[in-house]
Backbone as CSV, one residue per row, in Angstrom:
resi,resn,N_x,N_y,N_z,CA_x,CA_y,CA_z,C_x,C_y,C_z
1,MET,15.470,4.491,-10.974,16.150,6.269,-10.489,17.238,6.376,-12.039
2,VAL,17.000,7.564,-11.995,17.893,8.146,-13.039,19.071,8.903,-12.627
3,ILE,19.846,8.869,-13.154,21.037,9.674,-12.137,22.000,9.939,-13.616
4,LYS,22.277,11.239,-13.628,22.702,12.361,-14.314,23.520,13.018,-14.095
5,ASN,25.053,13.035,-14.913,25.717,14.404,-14.571,25.902,15.410,-15.931
6,PHE,25.471,16.046,-15.519,25.173,17.647,-16.162,26.965,18.041,-17.088
7,SER,26.329,18.409,-17.875,27.351,19.116,-18.445,27.431,20.390,-18.905
8,SER,26.165,21.077,-18.597,26.294,22.286,-18.674,24.394,22.749,-17.335
9,LYS,24.516,23.941,-17.584,23.627,24.324,-16.265,22.581,23.858,-16.949
10,PRO,21.688,22.634,-15.594,20.272,22.169,-16.411,19.332,23.246,-16.072
11,ARG,18.539,23.001,-17.016,17.016,23.607,-17.317,16.005,22.798,-16.490
12,ALA,15.667,23.606,-15.512,14.803,23.084,-14.473,13.527,23.629,-14.200
13,ALA,12.127,22.818,-14.131,10.658,23.880,-14.141,10.096,22.846,-12.848
14,PHE,8.989,23.264,-12.231,8.448,23.227,-10.944,6.623,23.035,-11.653
15,PHE,5.923,22.121,-10.773,4.795,22.006,-11.324,4.190,21.253,-10.426
16,ASP,2.371,21.933,-10.408,1.605,21.464,-9.163,0.409,21.037,-10.211
17,PHE,-0.016,19.773,-9.083,-0.642,18.853,-9.039,-2.029,19.129,-8.435
18,ALA,-3.071,17.958,-7.838,-4.011,18.902,-6.845,-3.308,18.945,-5.614
19,CYS,-3.513,19.960,-5.232,-2.701,20.385,-3.146,-3.010,21.490,-3.267
20,CYS,-2.534,22.026,-2.265,-2.565,23.539,-1.534,-1.625,24.026,-1.908
21,GLU,-0.732,23.632,-2.855,0.612,24.413,-3.313,1.304,24.976,-2.008
22,GLY,1.133,24.536,-0.606,1.980,24.643,0.053,3.810,24.559,-0.255
23,CYS,3.891,23.264,-0.850,5.164,22.977,-0.662,6.130,24.201,-1.297
24,GLN,5.635,24.201,-2.310,6.479,25.762,-3.807,6.213,26.563,-2.797
25,LEU,5.540,26.832,-1.739,5.478,28.414,-1.220,6.664,27.647,0.147
26,THR,6.522,26.475,0.693,7.555,26.577,1.465,9.162,26.501,0.766
27,VAL,9.193,26.527,-0.433,10.603,26.538,-1.280,11.013,27.752,-1.175
28,LEU,10.048,28.436,-1.599,10.510,30.105,-1.726,10.807,30.609,-0.414
29,GLN,10.387,29.850,0.736,11.006,30.692,1.688,12.470,30.206,2.075
30,LEU,13.405,29.580,1.236,14.364,29.515,1.623,15.759,30.860,1.069
31,ASP,14.863,31.754,0.843,15.254,33.032,0.570,17.095,32.859,-0.152
32,ASP,17.778,33.375,0.352,19.027,33.458,0.346,19.537,32.049,-0.078
33,ARG,19.279,31.304,0.404,19.822,29.859,0.227,19.097,29.408,-1.286
34,LEU,17.936,29.430,-1.588,17.019,29.326,-2.784,18.084,29.749,-3.901
35,LEU,18.075,30.983,-3.547,19.322,32.162,-4.775,20.115,31.326,-5.099
36,GLU,21.320,30.705,-4.380,22.341,29.887,-4.248,22.180,28.468,-4.921
37,LEU,20.906,27.792,-4.680,20.730,26.767,-5.344,20.535,27.156,-6.877
38,MET,19.683,27.865,-6.929,19.306,28.302,-7.950,20.246,29.086,-9.494
39,ALA,21.204,29.336,-8.922,22.044,29.972,-9.613,22.897,28.556,-9.764
40,HIS,22.845,27.634,-9.981,23.615,26.165,-10.437,22.586,25.657,-11.789
41,VAL,21.271,26.382,-11.658,20.220,25.876,-13.071,19.415,26.771,-13.617
42,GLU,18.952,26.778,-14.835,17.909,27.576,-15.096,16.498,27.608,-15.680
43,ILE,15.794,28.508,-14.579,14.381,27.381,-14.423,13.731,28.393,-15.706
44,ILE,13.297,27.391,-16.226,12.122,27.605,-17.376,10.777,27.695,-17.364
45,GLU,10.745,26.668,-16.257,9.043,27.234,-15.946,8.984,27.135,-14.474
46,TRP,8.166,27.607,-13.853,7.513,27.715,-12.522,6.400,28.918,-12.100
47,ARG,5.474,28.521,-11.930,3.798,29.128,-12.348,4.010,30.153,-11.135
48,GLN,4.400,29.610,-9.971,4.421,30.454,-8.946,4.944,32.086,-8.997
49,VAL,6.325,31.493,-10.094,7.149,32.506,-9.764,7.534,32.927,-11.014
50,MET,6.884,32.846,-12.204,7.318,33.692,-13.761,6.040,33.246,-14.540
51,SER,6.294,33.829,-15.620,5.188,33.375,-16.438,5.660,32.479,-17.823
52,GLY,7.029,32.192,-17.863,7.749,31.429,-19.196,7.449,30.458,-18.853
53,ARG,7.322,29.484,-19.881,7.235,28.108,-20.252,8.128,27.399,-21.419
54,GLY,8.150,25.983,-21.207,9.433,25.353,-22.261,8.909,24.075,-22.017
55,ASP,9.423,23.859,-23.251,8.811,22.041,-23.190,9.695,20.871,-23.242
56,LYS,11.071,21.074,-22.918,11.644,20.493,-22.911,12.177,20.820,-21.265
57,TYR,13.055,19.759,-20.290,13.435,19.883,-19.619,14.486,18.844,-18.569
58,ASP,15.865,19.496,-18.046,16.023,18.235,-17.726,15.923,17.870,-16.070
59,ILE,15.179,19.052,-15.329,14.581,18.381,-14.074,13.000,19.479,-13.790
60,ALA,12.637,18.129,-12.977,11.165,18.678,-13.148,11.098,18.633,-11.252
61,PHE,10.345,19.258,-11.173,10.114,19.099,-9.475,8.755,19.396,-9.549
62,CYS,7.529,18.436,-9.022,6.160,18.371,-9.042,5.722,17.935,-7.920
63,GLU,4.980,18.421,-7.189,3.959,18.589,-6.456,2.153,18.733,-6.509
64,GLY,1.849,17.513,-5.473,0.171,17.139,-5.636,-0.191,16.152,-5.875
65,GLY,-1.181,15.492,-5.978,-1.799,13.950,-6.185,-2.524,14.041,-7.923
66,VAL,-2.296,13.130,-8.072,-3.567,12.620,-9.279,-4.888,12.143,-8.542
67,VAL,-5.293,13.054,-9.158,-7.189,13.340,-8.920,-8.059,13.055,-10.350
68,ARG,-7.519,13.469,-11.477,-8.201,12.832,-12.867,-7.325,12.763,-14.048
69,ASN,-8.045,12.406,-14.890,-7.608,11.559,-15.913,-6.617,12.562,-16.512
70,GLU,-7.234,14.025,-17.075,-5.610,14.730,-17.218,-5.071,14.697,-16.832
71,ASP,-5.083,14.576,-15.304,-4.182,14.291,-14.750,-2.681,13.644,-14.796
72,VAL,-3.392,12.116,-15.407,-2.549,11.265,-15.739,-2.055,11.493,-16.873
73,ASP,-2.354,12.103,-17.937,-2.242,12.385,-19.276,-1.205,13.819,-18.888
74,ARG,-0.883,14.505,-18.217,0.113,15.400,-17.920,1.249,15.238,-17.410
75,ILE,1.184,14.121,-16.221,2.332,13.587,-15.229,3.041,12.845,-16.308
76,ARG,2.404,12.450,-17.336,3.282,11.248,-18.492,4.043,11.944,-19.388
77,SER,3.273,12.984,-19.542,3.286,13.922,-20.749,5.216,15.176,-19.954
78,ILE,4.928,15.212,-18.732,6.248,15.766,-18.158,7.569,14.496,-18.012
79,ARG,6.838,13.651,-17.925,7.736,12.927,-17.383,8.376,12.844,-19.023
80,ASP,8.046,12.434,-19.770,8.542,12.263,-21.026,9.471,13.360,-21.318
81,ARG,9.362,14.263,-21.259,10.045,15.816,-21.583,10.801,15.868,-20.391
82,THR,11.373,15.071,-19.518,12.248,15.377,-18.463,13.390,14.159,-18.345
83,ASP,14.658,14.211,-18.085,15.856,13.901,-17.637,15.140,12.747,-16.321
84,ILE,14.513,13.634,-15.465,14.604,13.275,-13.952,13.740,14.435,-13.360
85,LEU,12.719,13.277,-12.850,11.804,13.853,-11.940,11.988,13.695,-10.368
86,ALA,11.327,14.647,-9.881,11.505,14.400,-8.323,10.194,14.941,-7.938
87,ALA,9.586,13.893,-7.158,8.461,14.277,-5.971,8.618,15.217,-5.377
88,LEU,7.663,16.283,-5.392,8.066,17.670,-4.008,6.939,17.189,-3.003
89,GLY,7.116,17.059,-1.897,6.033,16.434,-0.647,5.355,15.561,-1.170
90,SER,4.395,15.095,0.181,3.942,14.065,0.571,2.609,13.460,-0.467
91,CYS,1.998,14.698,-0.855,1.027,14.554,-1.585,1.608,13.807,-2.844
92,ALA,2.669,14.312,-3.463,3.258,13.540,-5.215,4.221,11.993,-4.669
93,SER,4.330,11.961,-2.894,5.038,10.961,-3.379,4.408,9.822,-2.488
94,ILE,3.384,9.995,-1.619,2.395,8.806,-1.344,0.949,9.244,-0.989
95,ALA,0.921,10.544,-1.804,-0.574,10.855,-2.071,-1.436,11.484,-0.815
96,CYS,-1.024,11.147,0.926,-1.024,11.881,1.851,-2.348,11.941,2.063
97,HIS,-2.816,13.633,2.688,-3.808,14.346,2.635,-5.096,13.471,1.424
98,ASN,-4.451,13.951,1.032,-5.528,13.814,-0.748,-5.817,12.662,-0.807
99,SER,-5.430,11.064,-0.218,-5.582,9.721,-0.291,-6.950,10.075,0.808
100,LEU,-7.349,10.525,1.565,-8.412,10.930,2.763,-9.643,10.438,1.740
101,ARG,-9.744,11.153,0.317,-11.328,11.026,-0.533,-11.124,9.466,-0.800
102,ASN,-10.505,9.011,-0.619,-10.316,7.353,-1.436,-11.253,6.806,-0.583
103,GLU,-11.570,6.942,1.229,-12.450,6.668,1.557,-13.825,6.342,0.970
104,TRP,-14.259,7.245,0.098,-15.783,7.343,-0.408,-15.340,7.040,-1.403
105,ASN,-16.604,6.361,-2.368,-16.696,5.985,-3.661,-16.404,7.063,-4.292
106,VAL,-15.770,7.336,-5.731,-15.640,8.279,-6.419,-17.005,8.919,-6.554
107,GLU,-17.928,8.339,-7.123,-19.080,9.248,-7.943,-19.882,10.010,-6.449
108,TYR,-20.341,8.706,-5.071,-20.394,9.283,-4.383,-19.982,10.696,-3.629
109,ALA,-18.788,10.660,-3.718,-17.606,12.195,-3.142,-18.035,12.929,-3.953
110,ILE,-18.048,13.259,-5.754,-18.276,13.814,-6.204,-19.903,14.866,-6.465
111,LYS,-20.713,13.807,-5.985,-22.180,14.540,-5.416,-22.224,14.952,-4.124
112,HIS,-21.484,14.698,-3.633,-21.901,14.933,-2.098,-21.144,16.613,-2.233
113,VAL,-20.021,16.239,-2.696,-19.198,17.891,-2.687,-19.746,19.105,-3.762
114,TYR,-20.254,18.436,-4.835,-20.327,19.220,-6.198,-21.963,19.604,-6.340
115,GLY,-22.547,18.243,-5.694,-24.343,18.437,-6.154,-24.505,18.445,-7.469
116,GLU,-25.550,19.562,-7.750,-25.788,19.561,-8.867,-24.868,19.394,-9.981
117,ASN,-23.549,20.336,-10.024,-22.723,20.096,-11.075,-21.692,19.062,-10.500
118,ALA,-21.983,17.616,-10.157,-21.206,16.986,-10.128,-20.774,16.534,-11.432
119,GLY,-22.135,16.454,-12.435,-21.392,16.439,-13.984,-20.342,16.698,-14.954
120,ASP,-19.466,18.079,-14.129,-18.688,18.671,-14.745,-17.367,18.543,-14.024
121,PHE,-17.088,17.345,-13.391,-16.011,16.912,-12.748,-15.606,15.583,-13.109
122,ASP,-14.506,15.241,-13.438,-14.199,13.631,-13.958,-13.058,13.412,-12.733
123,LEU,-13.237,12.874,-11.893,-12.227,12.435,-11.099,-12.195,11.222,-11.056
124,ILE,-11.078,10.461,-10.461,-10.436,9.219,-10.633,-9.922,9.280,-8.793
125,PRO,-9.508,8.158,-8.644,-9.312,7.406,-7.165,-7.631,8.487,-7.056
126,VAL,-7.666,8.868,-5.910,-6.384,9.699,-5.354,-5.637,8.697,-5.274
127,ARG,-4.269,9.130,-6.460,-2.718,8.724,-6.828,-1.635,9.429,-6.339
128,PRO,-0.415,9.265,-6.080,0.884,10.156,-5.726,1.289,10.026,-7.127
129,ILE,1.902,11.045,-7.721,2.023,10.432,-9.280,3.361,9.826,-9.090
130,SER,3.729,9.135,-8.004,4.908,8.231,-8.072,4.295,6.812,-8.340
131,GLU,2.964,6.960,-8.377,1.597,5.463,-9.197,1.503,5.516,-9.866
132,VAL,1.848,6.893,-10.972,1.752,6.867,-12.370,2.601,6.779,-13.311
133,VAL,3.980,7.381,-12.918,5.198,7.299,-13.246,6.594,7.191,-13.016
134,GLU,7.693,7.262,-13.411,8.750,7.150,-12.259,9.191,8.116,-12.192
135,VAL,9.183,7.993,-10.809,10.053,8.707,-10.088,11.754,8.545,-9.698
136,ASP,12.678,9.715,-9.815,13.621,9.270,-9.662,14.260,9.578,-8.158
137,TYR,13.826,11.072,-7.876,14.068,11.818,-6.231,12.903,11.895,-5.847
138,GLN,12.640,11.966,-4.272,11.531,12.335,-3.710,11.538,13.242,-2.489
139,ALA,11.271,14.058,-2.290,11.219,14.807,-0.765,10.106,15.246,-0.228
140,THR,9.841,14.382,1.263,8.398,14.157,1.449,8.404,15.730,2.702
141,GLY,7.177,15.175,3.082,6.934,16.138,4.380,5.198,16.891,3.450
142,CYS,4.789,17.570,4.611,3.289,18.555,4.359,3.350,19.299,5.192
143,PRO,4.050,20.626,4.796,4.575,20.818,3.476,6.042,19.958,3.369
144,VAL,6.494,20.027,2.519,7.780,19.569,1.686,9.220,19.998,2.954
145,SER,9.949,18.990,3.344,10.621,19.268,4.325,12.245,20.432,3.872
146,LEU,12.452,21.277,4.003,13.281,22.295,3.579,14.941,21.719,3.477
147,LYS,14.894,21.281,4.668,16.440,20.470,4.655,16.280,19.636,3.672
148,GLU,15.667,18.500,4.075,15.590,17.527,2.973,15.378,17.837,1.016
149,PHE,14.824,19.074,1.039,14.833,19.363,-0.396,16.099,20.392,-1.176
150,VAL,17.077,20.607,-0.571,18.013,21.060,-0.478,19.056,19.829,-0.653
151,THR,18.828,19.108,0.088,19.425,17.475,0.082,19.261,16.787,-1.341
152,VAL,17.870,16.486,-1.622,17.582,15.963,-2.816,17.906,16.966,-4.113
153,PHE,18.025,18.222,-3.603,18.484,19.075,-4.565,19.899,19.361,-5.076
154,GLU,20.575,19.143,-3.804,21.885,18.916,-4.246,22.435,17.154,-4.729
155,HIS,21.743,16.232,-4.417,22.016,15.052,-5.169,21.746,14.864,-6.592
156,ILE,20.998,15.449,-6.847,20.284,15.849,-8.352,22.047,16.086,-9.208
157,LEU,21.913,17.426,-8.502,22.932,18.375,-9.617,24.165,17.375,-9.234
158,THR,24.527,16.422,-8.367,26.015,16.181,-8.476,26.130,14.642,-8.678
159,GLY,24.636,14.100,-9.186,24.688,12.851,-9.714,24.758,11.932,-8.887
160,LYS,24.004,12.257,-7.276,24.006,10.837,-6.686,22.798,10.445,-6.200
161,ILE,22.441,9.329,-5.820,21.660,8.468,-5.619,21.038,8.902,-3.739
162,TYR,19.733,9.538,-3.469,19.489,9.756,-2.812,18.424,8.705,-2.039
163,ARG,18.416,8.177,-1.064,18.080,7.626,0.252,17.023,8.149,1.040
164,PRO,16.181,8.499,1.337,15.174,9.076,2.100,15.565,7.944,3.692
165,PRO,15.155,8.876,4.838,15.456,8.071,6.127,14.417,7.078,6.290
166,ASN,15.189,6.135,7.163,14.017,5.074,7.364,14.437,4.562,8.795
167,ASP,14.168,5.653,9.781,14.266,5.386,10.881,12.817,6.055,11.590
168,PRO,11.864,5.684,12.474,10.743,6.479,12.644,10.843,7.794,13.264
169,VAL,10.083,8.741,13.086,10.032,10.003,13.914,10.517,10.106,15.617
170,CYS,10.069,8.821,16.294,10.548,8.772,17.867,12.217,8.661,17.719
171,ARG,12.944,8.750,16.595,14.168,8.461,16.573,14.440,10.192,16.817
172,GLU,14.420,10.483,16.100,14.241,12.356,16.449,14.630,13.045,17.368
173,CYS,12.579,12.398,18.171,12.579,12.998,19.633,13.394,12.951,20.793
174,LYS,13.828,11.679,20.155,15.164,11.059,21.618,16.302,11.815,21.536
175,GLN,16.954,11.976,19.979,17.588,12.780,19.566,17.797,14.350,20.010
176,ASN,16.759,14.823,20.281,16.326,16.210,20.237,15.656,15.992,22.229
177,ASP,15.605,15.354,22.508,15.210,15.020,24.002,13.613,15.737,24.489
178,TYR,12.649,15.038,23.087,11.351,15.878,23.486,10.313,14.590,23.980
179,VAL,9.757,15.160,25.176,8.914,14.652,25.588,7.526,13.491,25.141
180,CYS,7.710,12.314,25.054,6.970,11.467,24.440,5.227,12.078,24.761
181,VAL,4.909,12.286,23.403,3.641,12.860,23.388,2.627,11.925,24.262
182,TYR,2.742,10.857,24.134,2.147,10.003,24.690,1.941,9.837,26.016
183,GLU,3.360,10.031,26.804,2.978,11.156,28.187,1.889,11.737,28.562
184,LYS,1.901,12.927,27.455,0.949,13.994,27.233,-1.195,13.406,27.250
185,GLY,-0.466,12.078,27.300,-2.034,11.737,26.532,-2.774,11.409,25.576
186,ARG,-1.999,11.302,24.389,-2.023,11.886,22.863,-1.881,10.746,22.519
187,ILE,-2.493,10.382,21.532,-1.951,9.925,20.225,-1.259,10.209,19.173
188,CYS,-0.063,9.299,18.901,0.886,10.298,17.852,1.755,8.699,16.851
189,LEU,2.136,8.673,15.844,2.548,7.881,14.917,3.583,8.033,14.537
190,GLY,4.176,9.063,15.334,5.823,8.770,15.216,6.327,7.486,15.128
191,PRO,5.795,6.169,16.086,6.705,4.838,16.054,6.762,4.338,14.595
192,VAL,5.623,4.797,13.978,5.774,4.276,12.174,5.555,5.045,11.252
193,THR,5.968,5.966,11.343,6.280,7.307,10.479,7.738,7.226,10.354
194,ARG,7.961,7.353,9.230,9.418,8.024,8.510,9.781,9.491,9.000
195,CYS,11.021,9.379,10.052,11.226,10.722,10.380,12.498,11.384,8.761
196,GLY,12.780,12.439,9.078,13.504,13.238,8.347,13.170,14.671,8.424
197,CYS,11.906,15.141,9.488,11.521,16.826,9.355,11.909,17.228,11.183
198,GLY,12.981,16.270,11.948,13.631,16.904,12.806,12.233,16.622,13.881
199,ALA,11.003,16.118,13.603,10.188,16.018,14.854,9.412,17.224,15.430
200,ALA,9.428,17.645,14.198,8.184,18.992,13.872,7.551,19.357,14.953
201,CYS,6.802,18.561,14.211,5.544,18.912,15.165,5.286,18.683,16.773
202,VAL,5.879,17.616,17.144,6.695,17.345,18.201,7.129,18.484,19.010
203,ALA,7.794,19.132,18.050,8.835,20.043,19.112,7.953,21.081,18.980
204,HIS,7.074,21.611,18.436,5.767,22.555,18.628,4.338,21.656,19.754
205,GLY,4.944,21.396,20.177,3.683,20.355,21.236,2.752,19.601,20.808
206,ASP,2.674,19.202,19.539,1.670,18.418,18.482,2.345,16.975,18.614
207,ALA,1.665,16.334,18.140,1.800,14.753,18.104,1.990,14.677,16.318
208,CYS,2.690,13.620,16.047,3.038,13.163,14.855,1.951,12.931,14.249
209,HIS,1.705,13.334,12.998,0.369,12.908,12.207,0.674,11.994,10.819
210,GLY,1.878,11.792,10.300,2.111,10.406,9.979,2.558,11.239,8.632
211,CYS,2.261,12.575,8.242,2.283,13.153,7.126,3.532,12.556,5.838
212,ARG,4.991,11.920,6.359,5.420,11.565,5.855,5.611,10.304,5.310
213,GLY,5.123,9.574,5.804,4.381,7.881,5.285,5.499,7.232,6.252
214,LEU,4.585,6.130,6.393,5.550,4.738,6.919,6.643,4.439,6.746
215,VAL,7.204,3.917,7.808,8.664,3.641,7.270,8.741,2.253,6.741
216,ASP,9.231,1.806,6.264,9.261,0.161,5.829,9.430,-0.903,6.692
217,ASP,8.237,-1.484,6.036,8.102,-2.895,7.231,7.566,-2.077,8.065
218,ALA,6.543,-1.135,8.267,6.162,-0.625,9.800,5.294,-1.683,10.347
219,ASN,5.360,-1.787,11.526,4.874,-2.875,12.283,3.441,-2.186,12.694
220,THR,2.422,-1.808,11.795,1.299,-1.332,12.159,0.214,-1.911,13.187
221,ASP,0.435,-3.501,13.422,-0.274,-4.378,13.887,0.290,-3.720,15.768
222,ALA,1.112,-3.274,15.853,1.303,-3.357,17.104,1.294,-1.522,17.905
223,VAL,0.874,-1.243,16.336,0.174,0.161,17.169,-1.207,-0.182,17.752
224,PHE,-2.202,-1.023,17.274,-3.175,-1.729,17.886,-2.996,-2.707,18.955
225,LYS,-2.287,-3.728,19.276,-1.595,-4.445,20.318,-1.175,-3.820,21.104
226,ALA,-0.806,-2.213,20.750,-0.164,-1.253,22.118,-1.705,-1.072,22.979
227,LEU,-2.931,-0.932,22.284,-4.126,-0.470,22.847,-4.859,-1.990,23.954
228,GLU,-4.539,-2.855,23.473,-4.838,-4.320,24.201,-4.677,-4.107,25.381
229,PRO,-6.233,-4.218,26.419,-5.889,-4.349,27.630,-5.190,-5.414,28.240
230,LYS,-4.640,-6.338,27.853,-3.654,-7.276,28.582,-2.640,-6.844,28.508
231,SER,-2.361,-5.985,27.437,-0.419,-5.819,27.119,-0.498,-4.492,27.472
232,ARG,-1.630,-3.366,27.593,-1.289,-1.808,27.692,-0.532,-1.587,28.652
233,HIS,1.091,-1.133,28.393,1.564,0.005,29.359,0.980,0.569,30.258
234,THR,1.353,1.241,31.250,0.582,1.913,31.946,0.332,3.529,31.491
235,ILE,1.372,3.529,30.347,1.175,5.136,30.248,0.080,5.127,28.743
236,MET,0.025,3.622,28.321,-0.863,3.406,27.288,-2.736,3.484,28.144
237,GLU,-2.171,2.736,29.389,-3.712,2.586,30.228,-4.347,4.181,29.983
238,GLN,-3.298,4.972,30.716,-3.865,6.066,30.985,-4.298,7.407,29.784
239,MET,-3.747,6.865,28.519,-4.278,7.847,27.514,-5.533,7.221,26.864
240,VAL,-5.522,6.096,27.300,-6.805,5.273,26.748,-8.064,5.798,27.708
241,ARG,-7.805,5.724,28.842,-8.674,6.255,29.827,-9.223,7.429,29.521
242,LYS,-7.803,8.472,29.474,-8.307,9.697,29.080,-8.980,10.422,27.557
243,ASN,-8.441,9.891,26.835,-8.944,9.825,25.424,-10.251,9.112,24.684
244,ARG,-10.496,8.036,26.019,-11.597,6.658,25.092,-11.305,6.027,24.118
245,LEU,-10.132,6.292,23.385,-9.970,5.327,22.541,-9.892,3.920,21.874
246,THR,-10.827,3.949,20.868,-10.734,2.706,20.237,-10.272,1.894,18.896
247,GLU,-10.322,1.236,18.339,-9.563,0.861,17.121,-10.200,1.502,16.181
248,THR,-11.334,1.999,16.165,-11.677,2.523,15.113,-11.433,4.111,15.245
249,ASP,-10.940,5.033,16.128,-10.352,6.029,16.519,-9.092,5.840,15.572
250,LEU,-8.338,4.634,15.853,-6.782,4.359,15.671,-7.445,4.005,13.649
251,MET,-7.877,3.655,13.541,-8.299,3.628,11.993,-8.358,5.347,11.211
252,LYS,-9.022,5.887,11.884,-9.155,7.099,11.253,-7.546,8.141,11.514
253,LYS,-7.047,8.141,12.277,-5.182,8.127,12.564,-4.266,7.719,11.535
254,LEU,-4.499,6.578,11.408,-3.876,5.590,10.026,-4.344,5.628,8.949
255,SER,-5.678,6.519,8.770,-6.186,6.768,7.531,-5.343,7.797,6.575
256,ILE,-4.126,8.528,7.099,-3.206,9.341,6.867,-2.736,8.737,5.417
257,TYR,-2.342,7.681,5.893,-1.608,6.919,4.666,-2.329,5.622,4.267
258,ASP,-1.533,5.881,2.917,-2.514,5.101,1.432,-1.968,4.028,1.205
259,PRO,-3.079,2.683,1.511,-4.012,2.929,1.902,-3.885,3.132,3.135
260,PRO,-4.932,2.894,4.154,-4.631,2.707,5.282,-4.353,1.018,5.918
261,LYS,-3.908,1.342,6.963,-3.386,0.144,7.274,-4.478,-0.756,8.800
262,LYS,-4.770,-1.786,8.418,-5.782,-2.461,9.577,-5.329,-3.577,10.220
263,PRO,-5.692,-3.824,11.490,-4.966,-5.033,12.119,-5.349,-6.388,11.444
264,GLU,-4.664,-7.188,11.387,-4.641,-8.398,10.946,-5.878,-9.185,11.340
265,ASN,-6.830,-8.554,12.393,-7.885,-9.847,12.602,-9.053,-8.757,11.766
266,GLY,-8.762,-7.889,10.913,-10.067,-6.883,10.606,-10.906,-6.641,11.245
267,LYS,-10.962,-6.414,12.675,-11.507,-5.824,13.335,-11.052,-4.240,13.398
268,GLU,-12.747,-3.390,13.438,-12.521,-2.252,13.415,-13.252,-1.295,14.513
């Protein structure tokens, strides 16, 4: 990780790779807070808000995943031209939804989607930019957590190390007194997913879908064990009966993580 104390106003840029560009749009929703942050930097490239371009940056925020050989060359070029590189959102940090394509052979996926035009596309297995070049900071989420983006931005400007939270989303549910969605008969990835979003999905009546990635040393085997008939809690028993969940269903849920985590016995 590069930590830098800037002697003058740093030059900043935003870039996008394979993604929906929702993270950059979300950052723009900071409104007045964004203007306060941007007053401390000179924005020299940001396709969504300006037409200018630059060759050298102090800070580069990159969203999206690497899906083509030309993406590899481009992110390496950006890395060479910037002092600090920050991954913006889960696609850039952990591959997230983009990585779902990795369940299929690249050639098959191209032909299935593009048909007779498959030869026009030079796709490779999906990777986050953090697997191609060194990333100094990251703010995850799909879209990126605005609170975390602001925190990362401030840490960059003040030359501080940022360590993402490493507790499960369940902690934030308990802090906010949210009813566990398992009691509502829904499968939730909160027990193994990194927190930092304020349990946003649960707050709006949904389950956690794992977009912030696994906590360190996540016990994914326990997710499967919780469904075993001999060890199932009464709440899990009700949920399994209601949804008729199998290990294959769980694997589909866990495939949001890259790579998907399988139980030790290899069953599906």
